[in-house]
Backbone bond lengths (Angstrom), bond angles and torsions (degrees), N, CA, C in turn:
res aa  C-N    CA-C-N  psi(-1)  N-CA   C-N-CA  omega(-1)  CA-C   N-CA-C  phi
1 M - - - 1.467 - - 1.573 107.30 -
2 T 1.274 115.61 128.70 1.488 118.76 -179.66 1.553 109.91 -90.78
3 I 1.301 115.82 160.90 1.506 118.70 -178.16 1.486 111.16 -64.97
4 E 1.350 119.43 -27.43 1.456 121.07 173.16 1.492 117.37 -65.18
5 A 1.326 114.05 -28.41 1.478 120.83 -176.56 1.519 112.23 -83.03
6 I 1.351 117.60 -16.03 1.442 120.05 -177.24 1.539 109.99 -78.02
7 K 1.308 117.79 134.58 1.436 122.50 176.59 1.462 108.70 -97.40
8 F 1.361 115.39 101.14 1.500 120.56 -176.84 1.480 109.90 -79.74
9 E 1.353 115.30 151.19 1.478 121.63 169.96 1.457 112.34 -68.49
10 K 1.293 117.08 138.87 1.468 119.16 174.53 1.498 113.66 -72.70
11 A 1.332 119.22 126.31 1.490 120.63 -179.77 1.528 107.67 -76.81
12 P 1.305 118.01 132.86 1.459 117.84 177.35 1.585 108.86 -71.38
13 P 1.292 114.28 147.44 1.495 116.96 -177.12 1.553 108.27 -72.05
14 L 1.286 111.30 144.75 1.458 122.42 178.51 1.526 109.94 -72.86
15 L 1.308 117.70 133.04 1.501 122.43 -179.31 1.466 113.34 51.94
16 A 1.356 118.58 46.34 1.439 122.84 177.08 1.501 113.09 -65.31
17 G 1.348 118.53 -26.80 1.482 121.98 178.22 1.481 116.53 -90.24
18 L 1.386 115.63 10.82 1.533 118.14 -177.84 1.481 109.92 -96.39
19 Q 1.312 115.43 137.57 1.427 126.70 173.44 1.431 111.58 -123.95
20 N 1.332 120.34 140.90 1.432 123.78 177.72 1.555 108.10 -118.28
21 N 1.275 112.75 109.85 1.478 119.36 -178.55 1.505 111.10 -111.39
22 S 1.350 124.24 85.39 1.345 128.36 178.32 1.525 115.09 62.16
23 G 1.274 116.03 43.70 1.461 121.98 -176.05 1.501 117.88 86.41
24 E 1.333 116.55 0.27 1.390 119.43 172.95 1.564 109.76 -106.47
25 L 1.337 114.25 123.86 1.502 119.70 -178.40 1.522 109.44 -93.92
26 T 1.330 114.92 128.74 1.457 118.02 174.84 1.523 106.19 -121.49
27 Y 1.354 117.42 130.33 1.407 123.38 -177.32 1.497 106.15 -126.54
28 A 1.359 116.85 117.67 1.435 124.17 179.63 1.564 111.65 -96.87
29 W 1.286 119.56 134.31 1.440 125.69 -171.95 1.525 110.91 -135.99
30 R 1.328 116.44 134.01 1.488 120.81 172.98 1.510 105.50 -116.72
31 P 1.330 116.37 139.93 1.497 121.46 -179.34 1.543 109.50 -63.36
32 R 1.258 114.22 142.47 1.547 120.94 175.82 1.496 107.73 -104.12
33 E 1.269 112.76 129.52 1.460 119.20 176.55 1.543 107.12 -139.48
34 A 1.286 116.41 144.09 1.406 119.64 177.11 1.490 111.58 -68.42
35 T 1.355 117.83 141.69 1.470 123.04 179.64 1.452 113.66 -56.04
36 F 1.393 119.15 -40.74 1.424 123.08 -179.58 1.499 110.79 -63.74
37 Q 1.331 116.66 -42.37 1.478 119.34 179.62 1.562 110.25 -65.43
38 T 1.303 117.45 -38.51 1.501 118.84 -178.39 1.539 109.57 -65.90
39 V 1.337 114.42 -46.87 1.486 118.09 179.74 1.562 110.91 -63.66
40 F 1.280 115.42 -40.08 1.504 119.78 175.31 1.494 112.32 -58.03
41 K 1.373 118.89 -45.28 1.397 122.94 -178.95 1.554 110.65 -65.67
42 A 1.270 116.09 -37.72 1.504 118.63 176.23 1.500 113.00 -65.43
43 V 1.353 114.81 -43.12 1.508 118.20 -178.78 1.514 108.96 -69.13
44 W 1.345 114.89 -42.17 1.516 118.94 -179.34 1.527 108.53 -63.64
45 L 1.269 120.16 -37.53 1.457 120.81 179.38 1.538 112.15 -68.21
46 C 1.264 116.05 -32.98 1.523 117.45 175.03 1.552 108.45 -63.15
47 G 1.320 119.50 -48.23 1.467 125.16 177.45 1.522 109.84 -58.10
48 W 1.301 117.74 -44.70 1.468 124.63 -178.90 1.506 110.56 -64.19
49 T 1.309 117.15 -36.77 1.458 121.66 178.74 1.523 110.90 -68.10
50 V 1.366 118.58 -41.86 1.435 125.08 175.65 1.489 108.67 -59.59
51 A 1.282 116.98 -48.02 1.500 120.48 -178.67 1.538 110.14 -59.23
52 G 1.321 118.74 -42.37 1.392 122.69 177.28 1.595 113.50 -61.59
53 Y 1.336 112.65 -44.78 1.467 115.84 -180.00 1.553 111.67 -64.05
54 V 1.337 116.80 -39.03 1.475 122.02 178.75 1.541 110.55 -64.60
55 A 1.382 116.41 -41.45 1.478 119.88 179.73 1.493 106.70 -66.61
56 F 1.305 119.64 -42.31 1.514 124.41 -177.54 1.518 107.31 -60.71
57 T 1.325 122.00 -48.49 1.438 121.99 -177.12 1.517 108.74 -66.18
58 Q 1.334 119.02 -39.95 1.459 122.85 179.17 1.583 108.62 -60.64
59 A 1.392 115.49 -46.35 1.525 118.06 -179.66 1.470 108.85 -61.17
60 K 1.390 121.13 -35.93 1.488 119.12 -178.84 1.506 111.34 -72.65
61 S 1.279 118.80 -31.27 1.467 121.08 -169.68 1.529 114.72 -95.76
62 T 1.322 119.92 -20.23 1.441 122.99 -176.75 1.493 112.52 -77.77
63 A 1.319 116.43 140.24 1.442 123.48 -179.32 1.555 109.89 -94.65
64 D 1.296 118.77 -18.18 1.415 123.03 178.42 1.469 114.46 -70.85
65 F 1.348 118.74 116.38 1.448 123.51 -176.33 1.531 112.57 -57.64
66 N 1.410 113.61 -48.87 1.481 114.91 -179.09 1.513 114.20 -63.43
67 G 1.352 116.35 -40.10 1.443 119.79 177.18 1.500 111.43 -62.06
68 R 1.300 118.26 -43.26 1.456 124.61 -178.21 1.606 107.91 -66.82
69 A 1.326 118.43 -42.38 1.396 120.00 179.27 1.528 112.42 -60.35
70 F 1.384 113.42 -45.42 1.508 117.54 178.43 1.506 108.95 -63.58
71 L 1.317 121.93 -39.96 1.462 120.79 -177.58 1.553 109.63 -68.24
72 I 1.268 118.26 -37.13 1.505 121.32 178.14 1.538 108.38 -65.19
73 F 1.313 118.74 -43.71 1.456 121.34 176.53 1.514 109.98 -60.64
74 W 1.365 117.41 -48.24 1.439 122.22 179.81 1.540 110.42 -60.78
75 L 1.295 120.59 -40.58 1.451 123.54 179.56 1.539 112.63 -65.62
76 M 1.316 117.27 -30.84 1.476 121.35 173.43 1.490 111.48 -61.93
77 A 1.406 114.02 -51.26 1.426 117.14 179.08 1.508 111.51 -69.04
78 W 1.320 120.24 -32.61 1.406 124.84 174.18 1.533 111.83 -57.84
79 S 1.360 115.34 -46.90 1.496 119.55 -178.81 1.552 110.97 -63.66
80 I 1.271 119.07 -35.26 1.489 121.79 178.02 1.563 106.83 -61.35
81 G 1.300 115.81 -51.24 1.469 121.89 -174.54 1.503 109.18 -64.43
82 W 1.371 116.17 -41.70 1.502 119.03 -177.82 1.493 111.29 -68.79
83 T 1.358 118.58 -37.39 1.520 121.45 179.06 1.564 108.96 -65.23
84 Y 1.368 114.18 -43.61 1.520 117.70 -178.40 1.550 109.87 -65.23
85 S 1.374 117.26 -39.14 1.435 118.84 179.92 1.515 112.27 -68.42
86 I 1.312 119.51 -38.53 1.469 123.89 173.40 1.507 108.50 -59.10
87 Y 1.300 119.09 -47.77 1.513 123.02 175.95 1.460 111.73 -53.47
88 Q 1.283 117.74 -52.57 1.531 122.24 -179.57 1.496 110.63 -57.60
89 L 1.281 116.72 -48.54 1.500 118.25 179.83 1.502 114.83 -63.66
90 V 1.316 115.64 -38.04 1.460 118.25 178.25 1.478 111.01 -68.96
91 W 1.404 117.12 -38.63 1.447 121.60 178.75 1.482 111.82 -62.84
92 I 1.355 115.34 -43.81 1.524 118.24 176.87 1.586 110.60 -60.06
93 L 1.343 117.25 -42.32 1.436 118.73 -173.27 1.496 114.49 -82.67
94 L 1.380 117.45 -33.90 1.497 120.56 -173.24 1.500 113.80 -125.66
95 G 1.307 120.43 -3.64 1.419 123.43 -171.40 1.585 112.79 -76.53
96 S 1.288 117.11 152.86 1.445 121.78 171.12 1.521 109.34 -151.49
97 Q 1.310 114.30 161.83 1.470 120.25 176.24 1.508 106.65 -136.15
98 T 1.304 116.18 138.03 1.495 123.76 176.07 1.466 107.63 -124.03
99 A 1.328 114.84 136.85 1.465 122.73 176.64 1.548 105.21 -116.69
100 I 1.260 115.36 125.29 1.476 120.89 -179.36 1.526 108.94 -123.46
101 A 1.370 115.74 118.75 1.449 121.52 -177.47 1.525 109.12 -118.09
102 N 1.403 112.10 130.46 1.437 118.95 170.12 1.514 105.92 -142.29
103 S 1.308 117.75 -175.72 1.428 121.80 -175.54 1.588 113.99 -67.43
104 Q 1.296 117.36 -19.92 1.448 120.04 -178.25 1.591 112.05 -96.52
105 A 1.327 120.05 -29.96 1.488 119.13 -172.91 1.524 110.41 -162.34
106 L 1.341 111.20 156.12 1.479 119.74 165.35 1.481 105.26 -106.10
107 T 1.318 117.93 120.04 1.455 125.31 -179.61 1.511 111.05 -108.02
108 I 1.332 117.04 123.96 1.418 118.60 174.72 1.586 109.09 -111.23
109 A 1.281 118.25 120.93 1.467 125.57 -178.97 1.458 107.30 -110.84
110 S 1.340 116.76 117.70 1.517 123.17 169.60 1.472 108.86 -101.73
111 R 1.335 114.37 130.71 1.463 119.25 -174.66 1.511 112.08 -132.17
112 I 1.343 118.55 136.29 1.375 124.66 170.96 1.544 108.08 -128.38
113 G 1.325 117.06 100.69 1.479 117.66 -176.69 1.540 107.53 64.33
114 P 1.398 113.98 -130.25 1.517 119.45 -178.12 1.528 112.15 -81.51
115 F 1.347 118.79 -7.21 1.484 121.85 -176.08 1.527 107.58 -93.90
116 A 1.325 115.23 132.99 1.445 119.87 -179.72 1.572 109.14 -141.48
117 R 1.335 113.80 150.73 1.426 121.94 170.85 1.484 113.89 -134.03
118 K 1.307 118.86 124.31 1.404 122.42 -177.46 1.524 110.88 -108.47
119 R 1.302 117.35 139.86 1.432 124.52 174.50 1.509 108.51 -124.29
120 Y 1.354 115.92 139.46 1.502 119.74 -177.28 1.523 107.12 -118.74
121 Y 1.373 115.76 135.52 1.437 123.81 179.44 1.511 112.10 -124.20
122 R 1.320 118.76 129.81 1.462 123.53 178.67 1.544 109.83 -72.16
123 P 1.325 117.21 129.09 1.459 118.86 -177.85 1.634 113.58 -58.87
124 D 1.353 114.86 -34.74 1.453 118.85 -178.33 1.485 111.30 -70.38
125 Q 1.347 119.26 -8.96 1.476 119.31 -179.45 1.516 109.99 -107.35
126 I 1.316 118.73 0.90 1.478 123.11 -177.13 1.543 106.18 -92.70
127 S 1.313 116.12 137.33 1.456 124.55 175.43 1.502 108.84 -144.60
128 R 1.303 117.35 164.64 1.457 126.73 171.13 1.566 110.64 51.95
129 F 1.230 117.82 52.98 1.531 125.55 173.84 1.512 102.38 -64.08
130 R 1.370 119.04 125.06 1.485 120.90 -179.77 1.456 112.19 -159.51
131 W 1.363 116.01 162.18 1.434 121.70 172.54 1.530 107.68 -97.39
132 T 1.319 115.80 137.30 1.496 118.14 174.29 1.506 110.47 -113.97
133 E 1.305 113.77 139.17 1.458 119.90 -176.20 1.521 112.78 -75.83
134 S 1.354 118.35 148.86 1.480 121.47 174.66 1.543 108.57 -61.36
135 R 1.305 110.79 142.38 1.490 115.94 176.41 1.552 111.71 -153.24
136 S 1.320 114.11 166.39 1.425 118.97 179.07 1.549 105.17 -110.41
137 T 1.338 115.89 136.98 1.446 121.07 171.70 1.476 110.97 -114.66
138 R 1.212 119.79 168.60 1.466 125.22 177.40 1.555 110.27 -105.58
139 Q 1.281 116.24 120.35 1.456 119.42 177.64 1.511 112.37 -74.46
140 L 1.335 118.06 124.35 1.485 121.71 179.96 1.446 110.84 57.08
141 N 1.342 120.57 35.92 1.442 123.18 177.97 1.523 112.37 57.49
142 S 1.274 119.75 24.56 1.459 121.46 178.44 1.536 109.17 -87.25
143 A 1.281 118.50 129.09 1.413 125.85 177.76 1.505 113.55 -71.84
144 T 1.382 113.86 -18.96 1.469 114.74 -175.75 1.504 112.72 -103.99
145 N 1.300 118.87 4.87 1.540 119.49 -174.75 1.491 108.93 -131.62
146 P 1.412 118.93 71.40 1.467 119.21 175.85 1.518 110.43 -73.98
147 I 1.301 115.01 149.19 1.456 124.26 177.59 1.549 105.57 -121.31
148 R 1.268 120.54 130.62 1.456 126.89 -173.76 1.564 102.36 -92.06
149 Q 1.303 114.44 128.61 1.442 121.80 170.99 1.584 107.51 -109.09
150 P 1.302 119.03 118.31 1.471 119.33 -176.78 1.501 112.94 -73.78
151 S 1.309 113.00 157.67 1.469 119.77 175.77 1.499 109.54 -60.35
152 G 1.309 117.31 159.88 1.401 119.76 178.22 1.496 111.34 -172.60
153 V 1.352 116.33 -174.98 1.512 122.98 175.80 1.514 103.75 -105.34
154 N 1.315 113.98 129.40 1.485 122.62 176.28 1.531 110.35 -117.61
155 F 1.291 112.03 149.86 1.511 115.50 169.30 1.511 105.59 -151.28
156 D 1.301 115.48 155.95 1.468 123.88 -179.12 1.524 106.42 -94.32
157 Y 1.295 114.18 131.23 1.485 120.07 179.67 1.510 106.92 -126.46
158 G 1.310 115.90 92.94 1.500 120.93 -170.96 1.470 106.86 68.16
159 S 1.359 119.41 -126.02 1.435 121.89 178.82 1.526 116.60 -93.79
160 K 1.314 115.01 10.60 1.421 122.03 -174.55 1.533 111.50 -113.53
161 T 1.330 119.75 145.40 1.508 120.62 175.95 1.456 106.40 -106.54
162 I 1.335 116.44 125.98 1.506 124.40 179.78 1.513 108.76 -100.06
163 K 1.259 119.18 135.62 1.483 121.96 177.35 1.570 107.68 -119.37
164 I 1.325 112.88 130.30 1.472 118.89 -177.69 1.617 107.83 -132.03
165 L 1.273 114.83 167.42 1.479 122.27 171.35 1.523 111.92 52.44
166 D 1.328 111.89 56.43 1.564 119.79 178.49 1.558 108.52 -54.86
167 G 1.351 115.54 130.87 1.478 120.15 171.79 1.499 112.52 92.45
168 I 1.357 121.01 0.33 1.467 121.91 -178.33 1.554 106.70 -70.79
169 D 1.358 113.73 144.74 1.425 120.77 177.29 1.465 112.19 -81.45
170 E 1.372 117.19 155.82 1.487 119.74 -173.21 1.469 114.52 -63.05
171 P 1.353 123.60 -44.33 1.489 119.56 179.03 1.544 111.38 -60.39
172 E 1.260 117.94 -42.57 1.477 120.92 177.50 1.484 109.81 -60.26
173 A 1.262 117.46 -50.97 1.494 125.62 -175.91 1.545 108.67 -56.54
174 E 1.306 113.20 -51.28 1.547 117.62 -176.97 1.501 112.92 -59.11
175 A 1.394 115.52 -42.94 1.350 120.51 177.14 1.519 112.72 -62.07
176 L 1.349 116.91 -44.28 1.365 124.22 -177.82 1.587 109.14 -64.09
177 I 1.256 114.95 -47.90 1.467 122.74 -178.58 1.605 109.35 -58.27
178 S 1.302 114.23 -41.04 1.502 119.56 179.08 1.566 110.52 -62.47
179 R 1.344 114.96 -44.33 1.492 120.26 179.12 1.557 110.39 -67.84
180 F 1.338 118.82 -43.67 1.431 123.10 176.73 1.555 112.75 -58.38
181 R 1.316 115.64 -44.12 1.512 122.47 179.93 1.594 106.68 -55.07
182 E 1.335 114.54 -48.59 1.434 118.20 -178.44 1.545 111.20 -58.38
183 V 1.307 117.13 -51.70 1.448 119.73 -177.52 1.455 114.70 -67.72
184 L 1.334 118.27 -39.31 1.427 124.29 -179.86 1.514 113.76 -80.07
185 Q 1.312 113.60 -10.48 1.528 123.21 -177.38 1.498 110.46 56.92
186 I 1.334 111.95 49.92 1.480 118.55 171.88 1.517 108.03 -99.53
187 K 1.353 114.41 125.49 1.458 119.30 -177.78 1.563 109.62 -82.79
188 R 1.313 112.58 142.78 1.497 118.28 179.33 1.515 111.26 -67.77
189 A 1.301 116.59 -25.58 1.492 124.26 -179.08 1.510 110.45 -58.19
190 S 1.332 117.74 -35.51 1.466 121.56 -179.58 1.476 112.28 -71.67
191 E 1.285 117.48 -9.31 1.438 120.24 175.90 1.421 113.01 -65.04
């Protein structure tokens, strides 16, 4: 097989979501989630909704006080899980994050449809800008319940570590961090 006959994969451009507007860098990011996981969450949510409906109708119709009290308690826990699952699914489908860096601030805007939340960070308080690798942790030291933490960009802000851009790959993150350091005037020596 000759090199001309090989059909190479197209390399995605580095920092495709980055715009430079007169010294202000704007980087737009959408969360990445595997298709199987997204479909699984949607199907699971349908089953979880049916379970909640069944428990609610049982709680309404049962005359046993202990049974009703347990179902009401279970429905409270169910509603927390259901709300969080809806949030996750909507974030995967509609969510985005924008990082805006200029000499005065680093602004992180998280948006889901028409709803947005902005957080502002002073450049002189930012240190240790870095990419962190994806890893699995164990919830409550349980060997059977790993929780995946996606890769992302981290920085220290005073005594707190801030994580942004979940799921970003290392080459993209390192290039973005380098550009942000320049604009925010963060020296690598403080790393």
